[in-house]
C-alpha positions as CSV (number, residue, x, y, z in Angstrom):
1,X,0.0,-0.1,0.0
2,X,3.0,2.5,0.8
3,X,4.6,1.6,-2.5
4,X,1.2,2.2,-4.4
5,X,0.5,5.8,-2.4
6,X,3.8,6.8,-2.8
7,X,4.5,6.2,-6.6
8,X,1.2,7.7,-7.3
9,X,1.4,10.8,-5.5
10,X,3.8,13.6,-5.2
11,X,2.2,14.6,-2.1
12,X,2.9,11.0,-0.7
13,X,6.5,10.6,-2.1
14,X,8.1,10.8,1.2
15,X,5.5,7.9,2.7
16,X,7.1,5.4,4.6
17,X,5.9,2.0,6.4
18,X,6.0,3.5,10.0
19,X,4.0,6.4,9.0
20,X,1.8,4.4,7.1
21,X,1.4,1.9,10.1
22,X,0.9,4.8,12.5
23,X,-2.1,6.1,10.3
24,X,-3.7,2.8,10.3
25,X,-3.4,2.4,14.2
26,X,-4.8,5.9,14.7
27,X,-1.9,6.9,16.5
28,X,-1.2,9.9,14.2
29,X,-3.7,11.4,11.8
30,X,-2.6,12.5,8.1
31,X,-3.0,16.2,7.0
32,X,-6.7,16.9,5.4
33,X,-4.9,17.1,1.8
34,X,-3.2,14.0,2.5
35,X,-6.5,12.4,3.4
36,X,-8.2,13.6,0.6
37,X,-5.7,12.4,-1.9
38,X,-5.4,8.5,-0.2
39,X,-9.1,8.7,-1.1
40,X,-8.7,9.7,-4.4
41,X,-6.0,7.3,-5.2
42,X,-8.1,4.5,-3.8
43,X,-11.2,5.8,-6.0
44,X,-13.4,6.4,-2.9
45,X,-15.8,9.3,-3.0
46,X,-14.4,10.9,0.4
47,X,-17.4,12.7,1.2
48,X,-19.6,9.5,1.3
49,X,-16.8,7.9,3.3
50,X,-17.2,10.7,5.7
51,X,-20.9,10.5,6.5
52,X,-20.6,6.6,6.1
53,X,-17.8,6.5,9.1
54,X,-19.8,9.7,10.4
55,X,-16.3,11.3,10.5
56,X,-16.5,14.8,12.5
57,X,-14.8,17.6,10.4
58,X,-14.3,20.8,12.1
59,X,-17.3,22.8,12.9
60,X,-17.8,26.1,10.8
61,X,-18.3,28.9,12.9
62,X,-21.4,29.4,11.9
63,X,-21.7,33.1,13.3
64,X,-19.5,34.5,10.8
65,X,-21.1,33.1,8.0
66,X,-24.6,34.3,7.7
67,X,-27.3,37.0,9.0
68,X,-28.8,35.4,12.4
69,X,-32.7,34.6,12.2
70,X,-32.9,32.1,14.7
71,X,-35.4,29.2,14.4
72,X,-35.8,25.9,16.2
73,X,-34.5,22.7,14.2
74,X,-36.7,20.8,12.9
75,X,-36.9,18.4,9.4
76,X,-40.1,18.6,9.4
77,X,-40.5,22.3,9.2
78,X,-37.2,22.7,6.7
79,X,-38.3,22.1,3.0
80,X,-37.0,23.7,-0.3
81,X,-38.5,23.7,-3.9
82,X,-36.9,24.1,-7.4
83,X,-38.1,25.9,-10.5
84,X,-36.2,24.9,-13.1
85,X,-36.7,23.3,-17.1
86,X,-38.5,20.0,-15.6
87,X,-41.3,22.4,-14.0
88,X,-41.3,25.4,-15.6
89,X,-44.6,24.8,-16.3
90,X,-45.2,25.8,-12.2
91,X,-43.5,29.0,-12.8
92,X,-46.7,30.8,-11.1
93,X,-46.5,29.2,-8.1
94,X,-43.0,30.2,-7.5
95,X,-43.5,33.9,-8.4
96,X,-44.3,35.2,-4.7
97,X,-41.1,34.0,-3.7
98,X,-39.1,35.2,-6.6
99,X,-40.5,38.5,-5.8
100,X,-39.3,38.2,-2.3
101,X,-35.9,36.9,-3.9
102,X,-35.6,40.0,-6.2
103,X,-36.1,42.3,-3.6
104,X,-32.5,41.3,-1.8
105,X,-30.6,39.6,-4.1
106,X,-28.5,42.3,-5.7
107,X,-27.3,40.1,-8.5
108,X,-30.8,39.1,-9.3
109,X,-31.6,42.8,-9.8
110,X,-28.6,43.3,-11.9
111,X,-29.4,40.8,-14.3
112,X,-32.8,42.0,-14.5
113,X,-31.9,45.6,-15.5
114,X,-28.7,44.6,-17.7
115,X,-31.4,42.4,-19.8
116,X,-33.5,45.4,-20.1
117,X,-36.7,43.0,-19.1
118,X,-39.7,44.8,-16.7
119,X,-41.8,41.9,-16.3
120,X,-40.5,39.5,-13.7
121,X,-42.4,36.6,-15.1
122,X,-40.7,36.8,-18.2
123,X,-37.5,37.6,-17.1
124,X,-37.1,34.6,-14.8
125,X,-38.2,32.2,-18.1
126,X,-35.9,33.8,-20.2
127,X,-33.1,32.7,-17.6
128,X,-34.5,29.1,-17.4
129,X,-34.9,28.8,-21.0
130,X,-31.7,30.5,-22.3
131,X,-29.3,30.0,-19.4
132,X,-30.7,26.2,-17.8
133,X,-31.1,28.3,-14.6
134,X,-32.6,26.7,-11.4
135,X,-34.1,28.8,-8.8
136,X,-33.9,26.9,-5.3
137,X,-36.2,28.4,-2.3
138,X,-35.2,27.0,1.2
139,X,-38.4,27.6,3.5
140,X,-39.0,27.2,7.5
141,X,-42.4,26.3,7.3
142,X,-44.0,28.8,5.2
143,X,-41.2,31.4,5.5
144,X,-38.6,32.1,3.0
145,X,-35.1,31.9,4.5
146,X,-32.6,31.2,1.8
147,X,-32.0,30.5,-1.9
148,X,-29.7,30.0,-4.8
149,X,-30.0,31.2,-8.1
150,X,-27.6,28.5,-10.6
151,X,-27.1,29.8,-14.1
152,X,-24.8,28.3,-16.7
153,X,-23.1,30.4,-19.1
154,X,-20.2,31.4,-21.2
155,X,-17.4,32.9,-19.4
156,X,-17.6,36.1,-21.2
157,X,-21.3,36.8,-19.3
158,X,-19.4,37.4,-16.4
159,X,-16.7,40.2,-17.5
160,X,-19.9,41.6,-19.4
161,X,-22.1,41.4,-16.6
162,X,-19.7,43.3,-14.5
163,X,-18.7,46.0,-17.1
164,X,-22.6,46.5,-17.6
165,X,-21.7,45.8,-21.2
166,X,-24.7,42.9,-21.5
167,X,-25.6,42.9,-25.3
168,X,-29.5,41.6,-25.0
169,X,-28.8,40.0,-28.7
170,X,-26.3,38.0,-27.9
171,X,-28.2,36.0,-25.6
172,X,-27.7,32.6,-27.5
173,X,-23.7,33.4,-27.2
174,X,-23.4,33.9,-23.5
175,X,-25.6,30.3,-22.9
176,X,-23.0,27.9,-22.4
177,X,-21.9,25.1,-20.0
178,X,-18.3,25.4,-19.2
179,X,-19.2,28.0,-16.3
180,X,-21.5,28.0,-13.5
181,X,-23.1,31.1,-12.1
182,X,-24.4,31.0,-8.2
183,X,-26.2,34.2,-6.6
184,X,-27.2,33.1,-3.1
185,X,-28.5,34.0,0.3
186,X,-29.5,32.1,3.8
187,X,-30.7,33.6,6.9
188,X,-30.1,30.6,9.1
189,X,-27.5,28.1,9.9
190,X,-29.7,25.5,8.3
191,X,-30.7,26.9,5.0
192,X,-26.6,28.0,4.8
193,X,-25.5,24.5,5.0
194,X,-28.4,23.3,2.5
195,X,-28.2,26.0,-0.1
196,X,-24.4,26.4,-0.4
197,X,-24.2,22.1,0.4
198,X,-26.6,21.8,-2.6
199,X,-24.2,23.8,-4.8
200,X,-21.3,22.2,-4.2
201,X,-22.7,19.1,-4.4
202,X,-24.0,19.7,-7.7
203,X,-21.0,21.3,-8.7
204,X,-18.5,18.3,-8.2
205,X,-20.8,16.3,-9.5
206,X,-20.4,17.9,-13.3
207,X,-18.0,15.5,-15.3
208,X,-16.2,18.5,-17.4
209,X,-13.2,18.9,-15.3
210,X,-12.6,22.5,-16.4
211,X,-16.0,24.2,-15.5
212,X,-15.6,27.2,-13.3
213,X,-18.0,27.9,-10.1
214,X,-18.5,31.5,-9.5
215,X,-20.3,32.7,-6.4
216,X,-21.9,36.1,-6.3
217,X,-22.7,38.0,-2.9
218,X,-23.1,41.2,-1.3
219,X,-22.8,39.8,2.6
220,X,-19.7,40.6,4.1
221,X,-19.9,37.0,6.0
222,X,-20.4,35.4,3.0
223,X,-17.1,37.2,1.9
224,X,-15.2,35.1,4.5
225,X,-16.4,32.2,3.2
226,X,-15.2,32.8,0.0
227,X,-11.8,33.1,1.7
228,X,-11.7,30.0,3.7
229,X,-12.7,28.2,0.4
230,X,-9.8,29.5,-1.1
231,X,-11.6,31.0,-3.8
232,X,-10.4,33.7,-6.1
233,X,-12.3,36.9,-5.9
234,X,-12.4,37.8,-9.7
235,X,-14.7,40.8,-9.2
236,X,-15.0,43.3,-6.1
237,X,-17.1,46.7,-6.7
238,X,-19.5,49.0,-5.1
239,X,-23.1,48.4,-6.9
240,X,-26.1,50.2,-5.4
241,X,-23.8,51.2,-2.6
242,X,-23.5,47.6,-1.7
243,X,-20.0,46.1,-2.0
244,X,-20.7,43.1,-4.3
245,X,-18.0,40.2,-4.6
246,X,-17.8,37.2,-7.3
247,X,-15.1,34.8,-6.5
248,X,-14.2,32.0,-8.7
249,X,-13.5,28.1,-7.4
250,X,-11.9,25.1,-9.2
251,X,-12.6,21.5,-8.5
252,X,-9.6,21.4,-6.9
253,X,-10.2,24.1,-4.7
254,X,-13.3,22.4,-3.5
255,X,-12.2,19.1,-3.5
256,X,-9.3,19.7,-0.5
257,X,-11.1,22.4,1.4
258,X,-11.9,21.2,4.5
259,X,-15.2,24.0,5.1
260,X,-16.2,22.7,1.3
261,X,-16.5,19.2,2.6
262,X,-18.3,20.3,5.5
263,X,-20.6,22.1,4.2
264,X,-21.3,19.0,1.0
265,X,-21.3,16.8,3.7
266,X,-23.8,18.1,6.5
267,X,-26.0,18.7,3.2
268,X,-26.0,15.3,2.4
269,X,-26.7,14.1,6.1
270,X,-29.4,16.2,6.1
271,X,-30.7,14.9,3.1
272,X,-30.4,11.3,4.4
273,X,-32.2,12.3,7.7
274,X,-34.7,13.4,5.6
């Protein structure tokens, strides 16, 4: 096993029998990135392994990451709804939630202004049809406590939206599969874990290794999360007196990040509990 691992990865080149024996007996624990490297070399899904063995990852300091809005933890009261191409005919059932989302989602507002579409329903339909958009609404009982907007597009779209140079005649050119743009908000720990965990989980399952994940937010607490996930801040600017940051993540960043693993594992555990 030592030969297999040390000859297969530069990160494990110096691995010896004594060190590996200590790992096996639980005397020492390898650094997190080496743990992930071993999982990947053995073709084991590290996230599923963390869930199966009930391994506890470091708890994220939840207070740093979201606006506190306290609720009792209740699986029955916590739910999520998705609007995408599969159920686009149900759009009228989502309009009241989408009206709430656009009220405090600066990114969503900016997209609507850029495309010069004033009707919210028409704009939402355009996003779904042209960009394969998916809107997720997280709820506590009937109250909206979190959401995410996922858009598949070309990377030029990111540049143009930040430069206020969107050309509505180029919608077909903006649409793509190699970029993955996300705007999100959450107000409770449960909705935060579910929203970000869902986003990262979907992202990791995309077969294209070169796909980029962009996270957009105006919340200072979320900006700290970008740093913890080792995301590169691509755009940082004031828009409508709010500091908007768009950060870019690679699959490598996500797969070796304790914080990303924690969020995906917490999301999957909650899903299994349901």
